[in-house]
C-alpha positions as CSV (number, residue, x, y, z in Angstrom):
1,M,-11.2,3.8,69.5
2,K,-12.4,2.0,66.4
3,Q,-15.3,4.4,66.0
4,K,-13.0,7.4,66.3
5,I,-10.8,6.0,63.5
6,I,-13.9,5.4,61.3
7,D,-15.1,9.0,62.0
8,K,-11.7,10.4,61.2
9,I,-11.6,8.5,57.9
10,F,-15.1,9.6,57.0
11,T,-14.2,13.3,57.8
12,V,-11.1,13.2,55.7
13,T,-12.9,11.5,52.8
14,V,-15.7,14.1,52.8
15,K,-13.2,17.0,52.9
16,A,-11.1,15.4,50.1
17,L,-14.2,14.9,47.9
18,T,-15.3,18.5,48.6
19,V,-11.9,19.9,47.7
20,T,-11.8,17.7,44.6
21,S,-15.3,18.9,43.5
22,V,-14.3,22.6,43.9
23,L,-11.0,22.1,42.0
24,I,-12.9,20.4,39.1
25,L,-15.4,23.3,39.0
26,I,-12.5,25.8,39.0
27,F,-10.8,23.9,36.2
28,I,-13.9,23.8,34.1
29,I,-14.4,27.5,34.6
30,I,-10.8,28.3,33.7
31,F,-11.0,26.1,30.6
32,I,-14.2,27.7,29.4
33,V,-12.8,31.2,30.0
34,Q,-9.5,30.5,28.2
35,E,-11.3,29.1,25.1
36,S,-13.7,32.1,25.2
37,M,-11.0,34.7,25.4
38,V,-9.7,33.4,22.0
39,F,-13.1,34.3,20.5
40,F,-13.4,37.7,22.3
41,S,-9.9,38.7,21.0
42,Q,-11.5,38.6,17.5
43,V,-15.1,39.7,18.2
44,F,-16.2,42.5,20.5
45,P,-18.3,41.2,23.4
46,L,-21.2,43.6,22.7
47,D,-21.3,42.6,19.0
48,F,-21.5,39.0,20.1
49,L,-24.3,39.6,22.7
50,L,-26.3,42.0,20.6
51,G,-25.8,40.5,17.1
52,R,-28.9,39.1,15.5
53,D,-27.5,36.6,13.1
54,W,-25.9,33.2,13.9
55,R,-24.2,32.1,10.7
56,P,-20.7,30.9,11.8
57,M,-20.0,29.1,8.5
58,S,-20.7,32.1,6.3
59,Q,-18.1,34.4,4.8
60,P,-17.4,36.5,6.8
61,P,-18.8,34.5,9.8
62,R,-21.7,36.0,11.7
63,V,-21.9,35.0,15.4
64,G,-24.7,37.1,17.0
65,L,-26.0,35.5,20.2
66,L,-29.0,37.7,20.9
67,P,-31.8,35.4,19.4
68,I,-30.3,32.4,21.1
69,L,-29.9,34.3,24.4
70,T,-33.4,35.6,24.2
71,A,-34.7,32.1,23.5
72,T,-32.9,30.7,26.6
73,L,-34.4,33.4,28.8
74,A,-37.9,33.1,27.3
75,L,-37.9,29.3,27.7
76,S,-36.9,29.4,31.3
77,G,-39.3,32.3,32.1
78,L,-42.2,30.5,30.4
79,A,-41.4,27.2,32.2
80,L,-41.2,29.0,35.6
81,L,-44.4,30.9,34.9
82,M,-46.3,27.7,34.3
83,A,-44.6,25.6,37.0
84,L,-44.4,28.0,40.0
85,P,-48.1,28.4,40.6
86,A,-48.6,24.6,40.3
87,G,-45.6,24.0,42.6
88,I,-47.0,26.3,45.3
89,G,-50.4,24.7,45.0
90,C,-49.1,21.2,45.2
91,S,-46.9,22.2,48.2
92,L,-49.8,23.7,50.0
93,F,-51.8,20.5,49.5
94,L,-49.0,18.2,50.6
95,S,-48.0,20.3,53.7
96,Q,-51.3,21.6,54.9
97,V,-54.2,19.4,53.6
98,C,-53.0,16.0,52.6
99,P,-53.2,13.3,55.3
100,L,-49.8,12.0,56.5
101,K,-50.3,8.5,55.2
102,L,-51.2,9.7,51.7
103,R,-48.4,12.2,51.8
104,R,-45.9,9.5,52.4
105,K,-47.2,7.6,49.4
106,I,-47.2,10.6,47.1
107,R,-43.7,11.8,47.9
108,P,-41.8,8.9,46.4
109,F,-43.6,9.5,43.1
110,I,-42.5,13.1,43.1
111,D,-38.9,12.0,43.7
112,V,-39.2,9.5,40.8
113,L,-40.3,12.3,38.5
114,A,-37.2,14.3,39.5
115,G,-35.0,11.4,38.6
116,I,-36.5,10.5,35.2
117,P,-33.9,11.1,32.4
118,S,-34.6,14.2,30.3
119,V,-34.7,12.2,27.1
120,V,-37.8,10.5,28.4
121,Y,-39.5,13.8,28.9
122,G,-38.4,14.8,25.4
123,F,-39.7,11.6,23.9
124,V,-43.1,12.0,25.6
125,G,-43.1,15.6,24.3
126,V,-42.5,14.5,20.7
127,V,-45.1,11.6,20.9
128,L,-47.9,13.3,22.8
129,L,-47.3,17.1,23.2
130,L,-46.4,18.1,19.7
131,P,-49.3,16.3,17.9
132,T,-51.7,17.7,20.6
133,L,-50.5,21.3,19.9
134,E,-50.7,20.7,16.1
135,G,-54.3,19.5,16.5
136,L,-55.5,22.1,19.0
137,F,-54.1,25.1,17.3
138,N,-54.0,23.9,13.6
139,L,-50.2,24.2,13.4
140,S,-48.1,22.8,10.6
141,S,-45.6,21.7,13.3
142,G,-45.8,21.6,17.1
143,D,-42.1,22.4,17.6
144,S,-42.1,25.7,19.3
145,L,-41.2,27.9,22.3
146,L,-44.5,26.9,23.9
147,A,-43.7,23.1,23.6
148,G,-40.3,23.7,25.1
149,G,-41.8,25.7,28.0
150,I,-44.4,23.0,28.8
151,V,-41.8,20.2,28.8
152,L,-39.4,22.3,31.0
153,A,-42.3,23.2,33.3
154,V,-43.1,19.5,33.9
155,M,-39.4,18.8,34.5
156,I,-38.8,21.5,37.1
157,L,-42.1,20.9,38.9
158,P,-40.7,18.1,41.2
159,F,-37.8,20.3,42.3
160,L,-40.2,23.2,43.1
161,I,-42.6,20.9,45.0
162,A,-39.8,19.3,47.1
163,T,-38.2,22.6,48.0
164,I,-41.3,24.6,48.8
165,T,-43.0,21.7,50.6
166,E,-40.1,21.4,53.0
167,S,-40.1,25.1,53.7
168,M,-43.9,25.1,54.3
169,E,-43.7,22.1,56.7
170,N,-41.0,23.8,58.7
171,T,-43.0,27.0,58.9
172,T,-46.2,25.2,59.8
173,G,-44.4,23.5,62.7
174,K,-43.5,26.9,64.2
175,H,-47.0,28.4,63.9
176,I,-49.6,25.7,64.2
177,I,-49.6,25.4,68.0
178,T,-49.8,29.1,68.5
179,S,-52.5,29.5,65.9
180,K,-54.7,26.7,67.5
181,S,-54.3,28.2,70.9
182,M,-55.5,31.6,69.7
183,G,-58.4,30.1,67.8
184,V,-57.0,31.1,64.4
185,S,-58.4,29.2,61.4
186,R,-56.1,26.9,59.5
187,W,-56.6,28.8,56.2
188,Y,-55.9,32.2,57.9
189,M,-52.7,30.7,59.2
190,I,-51.8,29.4,55.7
191,L,-52.5,32.7,54.0
192,H,-51.1,35.1,56.6
193,L,-48.3,33.1,58.3
194,V,-47.2,30.1,56.3
195,L,-47.1,31.7,52.8
196,P,-45.3,34.9,53.8
197,A,-42.8,32.9,56.0
198,S,-42.1,30.5,53.1
199,R,-40.9,33.2,50.7
200,V,-37.3,32.1,51.0
201,G,-38.3,28.5,50.2
202,I,-40.4,29.6,47.3
203,L,-37.6,31.8,46.0
204,A,-35.1,29.0,46.4
205,G,-37.4,26.6,44.4
206,A,-37.8,29.2,41.7
207,I,-34.0,29.7,41.4
208,L,-33.4,26.0,41.4
209,G,-36.0,25.5,38.7
210,T,-34.7,28.3,36.6
211,A,-31.1,27.0,36.8
212,R,-32.4,23.5,35.8
213,A,-34.4,24.9,32.9
214,M,-31.6,27.1,31.6
215,G,-29.2,24.2,31.5
216,E,-31.5,21.5,30.1
217,T,-30.5,20.2,26.7
218,M,-31.8,16.9,25.5
219,A,-35.5,17.3,26.1
220,V,-35.5,20.9,24.7
221,I,-33.7,19.8,21.5
222,M,-36.4,17.4,20.8
223,V,-39.4,19.8,20.9
224,V,-38.3,23.4,20.2
225,G,-37.4,23.1,16.5
226,N,-33.8,24.5,16.9
227,S,-34.0,27.5,14.6
228,P,-31.7,30.4,15.7
229,L,-34.3,33.1,15.2
230,M,-35.4,35.9,17.5
231,P,-38.5,34.7,19.4
232,A,-41.5,36.7,18.2
233,S,-44.3,34.4,19.6
234,I,-44.8,31.3,21.6
235,W,-45.5,29.4,18.4
236,Q,-42.1,30.1,16.9
237,R,-39.2,27.6,16.7
238,V,-36.2,28.6,18.8
239,K,-32.7,27.5,19.7
240,P,-31.5,28.1,23.3
241,I,-27.8,28.1,24.3
242,P,-27.6,24.4,25.5
243,S,-29.1,23.2,22.3
244,L,-26.8,25.3,20.3
245,I,-23.7,23.9,22.0
246,A,-24.9,20.3,21.9
247,L,-25.9,20.4,18.2
248,E,-22.9,22.3,16.8
249,M,-19.9,21.4,19.0
250,G,-19.4,18.1,17.2
251,S,-19.3,19.8,13.7
252,A,-17.3,22.9,14.6
253,P,-13.7,22.5,13.4
254,L,-11.2,22.6,16.2
255,G,-9.7,26.1,16.7
256,T,-12.0,27.9,14.4
257,L,-14.1,31.0,15.2
258,H,-17.2,28.8,15.3
259,Y,-15.6,26.5,17.8
260,H,-14.5,29.3,20.2
261,A,-17.9,31.0,19.8
262,L,-19.6,28.0,21.3
263,Y,-17.4,28.2,24.3
264,A,-18.2,31.9,24.5
265,A,-21.9,31.0,24.5
266,G,-21.3,28.5,27.3
267,L,-19.5,31.3,29.3
268,V,-22.5,33.6,28.8
269,L,-24.8,30.8,30.1
270,L,-22.5,30.2,33.1
271,L,-22.4,33.9,34.0
272,M,-26.2,34.1,33.8
273,L,-26.6,31.3,36.2
274,L,-24.0,32.9,38.5
275,L,-25.9,36.2,38.4
276,I,-29.2,34.5,39.2
277,N,-27.7,32.8,42.2
278,M,-26.1,36.1,43.4
279,V,-29.5,37.8,43.1
280,F,-31.1,35.0,45.1
281,Y,-28.5,35.3,47.8
282,Y,-29.1,39.1,48.0
283,I,-32.9,38.8,48.1
284,R,-32.7,36.0,50.8
285,K,-30.5,38.3,52.9
286,K,-33.0,41.1,52.5
287,I,-35.9,38.8,53.5
288,E,-34.1,37.2,56.5
289,G,-32.6,40.5,57.6
């Protein structure tokens, strides 16, 4: 009887927390949309998305998001391009090659990497990465799109490894007995069975990493230079959407076009993340179906 009461309390608590989380998310979305609509009542959405100048304090104000939007996508894409191959390689090692005892020792360190505050990554980037880039490539300053991409790649790597490794371990458990009974080599099984069957896990890791990279703020602010210019090379200083909001929200006068433009930028970022998740859901259905 006592156990049933405890189970009932636990169930009700979990449901209440779930509903509360959903309501908070809905409230945040409604609030961002309301603040953004004030801006879009004054600026046409295409002019905002395709404008090339971000000068909200000029007369008249110029609030073009294209360079900042491009920088956001370029940073996330560059980070994923560097982190995904490393993530797949580490996952293959952990799930297929690494002895069980060693695997149990390595995994806690990967979990710790995922939990390190982003400001720590940014600090290491400023102290170690930026001087290294300046020395290797003879740059006047290491702040650049490349520096941001490297820092983000390191930050999303633990998430990629955790997601892909779990998928590969589950897939291996399904195929290893059959493969051994048929005399199939371990590497043949990995290449022709485990990797193809782990596509959903790899895709999930990539989406999770992209979402983390797109929303990252503090570490990126410290290493990208924060110039709202159209990215022309990996050496150029850039300013992604999270950095834009974090740096300018405090100085934007309440109720001004600048203030509402920042909410509009946040809405664009939110819609991009929603679109990425929808694409992931569609691709997963195609793969599984």
